[in-house]
C-alpha beads as a LAMMPS data file, in Angstrom:
LAMMPS data file: protein, C-alpha beads

191 atoms
190 bonds

1 atom types
1 bond types

-500.0 500.0 xlo xhi
-500.0 500.0 ylo yhi
-500.0 500.0 zlo zhi

Masses

1 110.0

Atoms # bond

1 1 1 360.704 -208.202 -255.330
2 1 1 357.113 -207.003 -255.160
3 1 1 357.888 -204.895 -252.082
4 1 1 360.899 -203.332 -253.823
5 1 1 358.878 -202.524 -256.952
6 1 1 356.054 -201.121 -254.847
7 1 1 358.573 -198.808 -253.191
8 1 1 360.177 -197.730 -256.483
9 1 1 356.812 -197.074 -258.160
10 1 1 354.848 -195.509 -255.296
11 1 1 357.206 -194.196 -252.626
12 1 1 360.318 -193.114 -254.507
13 1 1 360.232 -189.455 -255.628
14 1 1 360.352 -189.289 -258.570
15 1 1 359.158 -192.841 -259.264
16 1 1 361.716 -195.199 -260.776
17 1 1 361.282 -197.857 -263.482
18 1 1 364.047 -200.463 -263.802
19 1 1 365.274 -203.271 -266.047
20 1 1 363.937 -206.116 -263.927
21 1 1 365.635 -209.458 -264.545
22 1 1 366.970 -212.234 -262.283
23 1 1 370.538 -210.914 -262.272
24 1 1 369.220 -207.607 -260.854
25 1 1 367.633 -209.362 -257.873
26 1 1 369.857 -210.164 -254.914
27 1 1 368.921 -212.440 -252.014
28 1 1 370.152 -211.684 -248.511
29 1 1 370.980 -214.190 -245.750
30 1 1 367.285 -214.604 -244.973
31 1 1 366.368 -215.118 -248.658
32 1 1 364.728 -211.686 -248.873
33 1 1 364.900 -210.285 -252.406
34 1 1 366.453 -206.887 -253.092
35 1 1 366.341 -205.134 -256.464
36 1 1 369.737 -203.839 -257.595
37 1 1 371.712 -202.560 -260.594
38 1 1 369.917 -199.440 -261.710
39 1 1 372.147 -198.830 -264.740
40 1 1 369.189 -198.831 -267.134
41 1 1 366.618 -197.469 -264.686
42 1 1 364.631 -194.353 -265.591
43 1 1 362.979 -191.808 -263.364
44 1 1 359.415 -191.021 -264.426
45 1 1 358.801 -187.317 -264.152
46 1 1 355.274 -186.054 -264.552
47 1 1 354.220 -182.672 -265.849
48 1 1 357.663 -181.468 -266.876
49 1 1 359.760 -181.160 -269.986
50 1 1 362.067 -183.834 -268.531
51 1 1 359.356 -186.487 -268.984
52 1 1 359.955 -187.080 -272.657
53 1 1 363.737 -187.004 -272.456
54 1 1 363.905 -189.523 -269.601
55 1 1 361.197 -191.905 -270.754
56 1 1 362.869 -192.901 -274.024
57 1 1 366.388 -193.547 -275.167
58 1 1 367.619 -192.442 -278.604
59 1 1 367.520 -195.983 -279.952
60 1 1 364.267 -196.734 -278.154
61 1 1 363.934 -198.295 -274.723
62 1 1 366.595 -200.824 -273.862
63 1 1 366.269 -203.876 -271.718
64 1 1 367.055 -207.533 -271.499
65 1 1 365.655 -209.913 -274.087
66 1 1 363.088 -212.193 -272.515
67 1 1 362.222 -209.718 -269.751
68 1 1 361.564 -206.516 -271.710
69 1 1 357.904 -205.848 -272.341
70 1 1 356.580 -206.254 -275.911
71 1 1 355.292 -202.669 -276.129
72 1 1 358.819 -201.272 -275.738
73 1 1 359.712 -202.896 -279.036
74 1 1 356.896 -200.901 -280.657
75 1 1 358.262 -197.586 -279.374
76 1 1 355.971 -197.136 -276.373
77 1 1 357.038 -195.081 -273.364
78 1 1 358.857 -196.710 -270.485
79 1 1 356.238 -197.407 -267.825
80 1 1 355.378 -199.098 -264.554
81 1 1 353.591 -201.750 -266.620
82 1 1 356.944 -202.690 -268.164
83 1 1 358.332 -203.515 -264.724
84 1 1 355.236 -205.588 -263.963
85 1 1 355.805 -207.569 -267.153
86 1 1 359.440 -208.300 -266.214
87 1 1 358.312 -209.299 -262.721
88 1 1 355.758 -211.715 -264.186
89 1 1 358.369 -213.299 -266.445
90 1 1 360.705 -213.792 -263.460
91 1 1 357.869 -215.511 -261.561
92 1 1 357.179 -217.776 -264.554
93 1 1 360.881 -218.599 -264.704
94 1 1 360.820 -219.525 -261.006
95 1 1 357.794 -221.779 -261.523
96 1 1 359.059 -223.581 -264.619
97 1 1 362.825 -223.526 -264.171
98 1 1 363.027 -222.325 -267.795
99 1 1 364.568 -219.111 -269.099
100 1 1 362.224 -217.032 -271.274
101 1 1 364.886 -217.322 -273.999
102 1 1 365.093 -221.131 -273.806
103 1 1 365.555 -222.734 -277.216
104 1 1 362.354 -224.728 -276.676
105 1 1 360.361 -221.527 -277.274
106 1 1 359.927 -221.392 -281.047
107 1 1 357.104 -220.792 -283.529
108 1 1 355.298 -218.259 -281.347
109 1 1 355.520 -220.326 -278.159
110 1 1 356.882 -218.512 -275.110
111 1 1 357.066 -219.066 -271.362
112 1 1 353.748 -217.262 -270.773
113 1 1 351.883 -219.359 -273.352
114 1 1 353.426 -222.572 -272.010
115 1 1 352.165 -221.943 -268.463
116 1 1 348.824 -220.601 -269.678
117 1 1 348.174 -223.710 -271.775
118 1 1 349.020 -225.973 -268.822
119 1 1 346.502 -224.428 -266.395
120 1 1 344.692 -226.111 -264.779
121 1 1 344.930 -229.777 -265.788
122 1 1 348.547 -230.112 -266.895
123 1 1 350.147 -227.601 -264.560
124 1 1 352.311 -230.228 -262.866
125 1 1 353.958 -231.062 -266.176
126 1 1 355.542 -227.633 -266.556
127 1 1 356.624 -226.949 -262.975
128 1 1 360.289 -226.958 -262.055
129 1 1 361.203 -230.426 -260.768
130 1 1 361.657 -229.491 -257.101
131 1 1 358.181 -227.887 -257.009
132 1 1 356.644 -231.028 -258.464
133 1 1 358.415 -233.245 -255.938
134 1 1 357.751 -231.021 -252.928
135 1 1 354.129 -230.153 -253.619
136 1 1 352.652 -232.949 -255.637
137 1 1 354.616 -236.011 -254.671
138 1 1 356.681 -238.224 -256.929
139 1 1 354.914 -239.209 -260.145
140 1 1 351.747 -237.164 -259.589
141 1 1 352.464 -234.555 -262.263
142 1 1 348.949 -233.808 -263.449
143 1 1 346.864 -234.194 -260.323
144 1 1 345.432 -230.722 -259.744
145 1 1 343.657 -231.964 -256.623
146 1 1 346.996 -232.342 -254.829
147 1 1 348.310 -228.942 -255.947
148 1 1 348.147 -226.438 -253.110
149 1 1 346.055 -223.391 -253.840
150 1 1 348.989 -221.060 -253.143
151 1 1 351.117 -222.562 -255.927
152 1 1 348.260 -222.244 -258.434
153 1 1 347.604 -218.645 -257.318
154 1 1 351.300 -217.887 -257.773
155 1 1 351.157 -219.191 -261.366
156 1 1 347.998 -217.226 -262.136
157 1 1 349.494 -214.024 -260.719
158 1 1 352.604 -214.526 -262.860
159 1 1 350.380 -214.913 -265.928
160 1 1 348.399 -211.743 -265.143
161 1 1 351.627 -209.790 -264.744
162 1 1 353.054 -211.032 -268.037
163 1 1 350.088 -210.502 -270.367
164 1 1 350.904 -208.763 -273.646
165 1 1 348.586 -205.793 -273.142
166 1 1 349.985 -203.306 -270.592
167 1 1 346.510 -202.062 -269.628
168 1 1 345.573 -205.590 -268.528
169 1 1 348.500 -205.959 -266.105
170 1 1 347.786 -205.411 -262.403
171 1 1 349.183 -202.453 -260.476
172 1 1 352.140 -203.200 -258.207
173 1 1 350.154 -202.475 -255.043
174 1 1 347.671 -205.206 -256.040
175 1 1 350.511 -207.595 -256.922
176 1 1 352.188 -206.936 -253.576
177 1 1 348.945 -207.515 -251.650
178 1 1 348.357 -210.798 -253.474
179 1 1 351.952 -211.956 -252.921
180 1 1 351.542 -211.359 -249.166
181 1 1 348.317 -213.397 -249.198
182 1 1 350.047 -216.240 -251.091
183 1 1 352.986 -216.114 -248.684
184 1 1 350.623 -216.297 -245.687
185 1 1 348.743 -219.218 -247.232
186 1 1 352.033 -221.027 -247.928
187 1 1 353.259 -220.397 -244.369
188 1 1 350.004 -221.805 -242.966
189 1 1 350.598 -225.047 -244.912
190 1 1 353.994 -225.493 -243.279
191 1 1 353.067 -224.790 -239.638

Bonds

1 1 1 2
2 1 2 3
3 1 3 4
4 1 4 5
5 1 5 6
6 1 6 7
7 1 7 8
8 1 8 9
9 1 9 10
10 1 10 11
11 1 11 12
12 1 12 13
13 1 13 14
14 1 14 15
15 1 15 16
16 1 16 17
17 1 17 18
18 1 18 19
19 1 19 20
20 1 20 21
21 1 21 22
22 1 22 23
23 1 23 24
24 1 24 25
25 1 25 26
26 1 26 27
27 1 27 28
28 1 28 29
29 1 29 30
30 1 30 31
31 1 31 32
32 1 32 33
33 1 33 34
34 1 34 35
35 1 35 36
36 1 36 37
37 1 37 38
38 1 38 39
39 1 39 40
40 1 40 41
41 1 41 42
42 1 42 43
43 1 43 44
44 1 44 45
45 1 45 46
46 1 46 47
47 1 47 48
48 1 48 49
49 1 49 50
50 1 50 51
51 1 51 52
52 1 52 53
53 1 53 54
54 1 54 55
55 1 55 56
56 1 56 57
57 1 57 58
58 1 58 59
59 1 59 60
60 1 60 61
61 1 61 62
62 1 62 63
63 1 63 64
64 1 64 65
65 1 65 66
66 1 66 67
67 1 67 68
68 1 68 69
69 1 69 70
70 1 70 71
71 1 71 72
72 1 72 73
73 1 73 74
74 1 74 75
75 1 75 76
76 1 76 77
77 1 77 78
78 1 78 79
79 1 79 80
80 1 80 81
81 1 81 82
82 1 82 83
83 1 83 84
84 1 84 85
85 1 85 86
86 1 86 87
87 1 87 88
88 1 88 89
89 1 89 90
90 1 90 91
91 1 91 92
92 1 92 93
93 1 93 94
94 1 94 95
95 1 95 96
96 1 96 97
97 1 97 98
98 1 98 99
99 1 99 100
100 1 100 101
101 1 101 102
102 1 102 103
103 1 103 104
104 1 104 105
105 1 105 106
106 1 106 107
107 1 107 108
108 1 108 109
109 1 109 110
110 1 110 111
111 1 111 112
112 1 112 113
113 1 113 114
114 1 114 115
115 1 115 116
116 1 116 117
117 1 117 118
118 1 118 119
119 1 119 120
120 1 120 121
121 1 121 122
122 1 122 123
123 1 123 124
124 1 124 125
125 1 125 126
126 1 126 127
127 1 127 128
128 1 128 129
129 1 129 130
130 1 130 131
131 1 131 132
132 1 132 133
133 1 133 134
134 1 134 135
135 1 135 136
136 1 136 137
137 1 137 138
138 1 138 139
139 1 139 140
140 1 140 141
141 1 141 142
142 1 142 143
143 1 143 144
144 1 144 145
145 1 145 146
146 1 146 147
147 1 147 148
148 1 148 149
149 1 149 150
150 1 150 151
151 1 151 152
152 1 152 153
153 1 153 154
154 1 154 155
155 1 155 156
156 1 156 157
157 1 157 158
158 1 158 159
159 1 159 160
160 1 160 161
161 1 161 162
162 1 162 163
163 1 163 164
164 1 164 165
165 1 165 166
166 1 166 167
167 1 167 168
168 1 168 169
169 1 169 170
170 1 170 171
171 1 171 172
172 1 172 173
173 1 173 174
174 1 174 175
175 1 175 176
176 1 176 177
177 1 177 178
178 1 178 179
179 1 179 180
180 1 180 181
181 1 181 182
182 1 182 183
183 1 183 184
184 1 184 185
185 1 185 186
186 1 186 187
187 1 187 188
188 1 188 189
189 1 189 190
190 1 190 191
């Protein structure tokens, strides 16, 4: 997903911003993610009169509840940072096995706050069951010492991507570089 977003943001002319959510990510036979369904995608034109007409919709930016960035609800322009937010929420969903719209998220609690409050000492308690079993062993839910560094880095990257303030989110090229490093670290553990 990070490679696809990096391409759409930095190599596509004009750059493209999409409605990133799990149903818009397809996995091929080798489990490589591909971003699809550009029905709500917007090209970002710079320095032209088309910029304002393509960066907003009449009713404001649209997107999928749970994955749409908070600033869109306040009338902000569609941006690369919005895609980063959606990407971060998808990563958090992968880690926890919870949808961002799960009924457990009430009274201001959300998937980001749940993971953030669990780091570092209770991180095992919020991980999706197969991650807990595979990486921490049965019954060792809160033992940070047994948690591989790559899994913790993955969670921290997801949190940085899904912060409320768009200016505090990393750029996709930095996200992609970090995902490659995490992938390499994970591969080294399984050699």
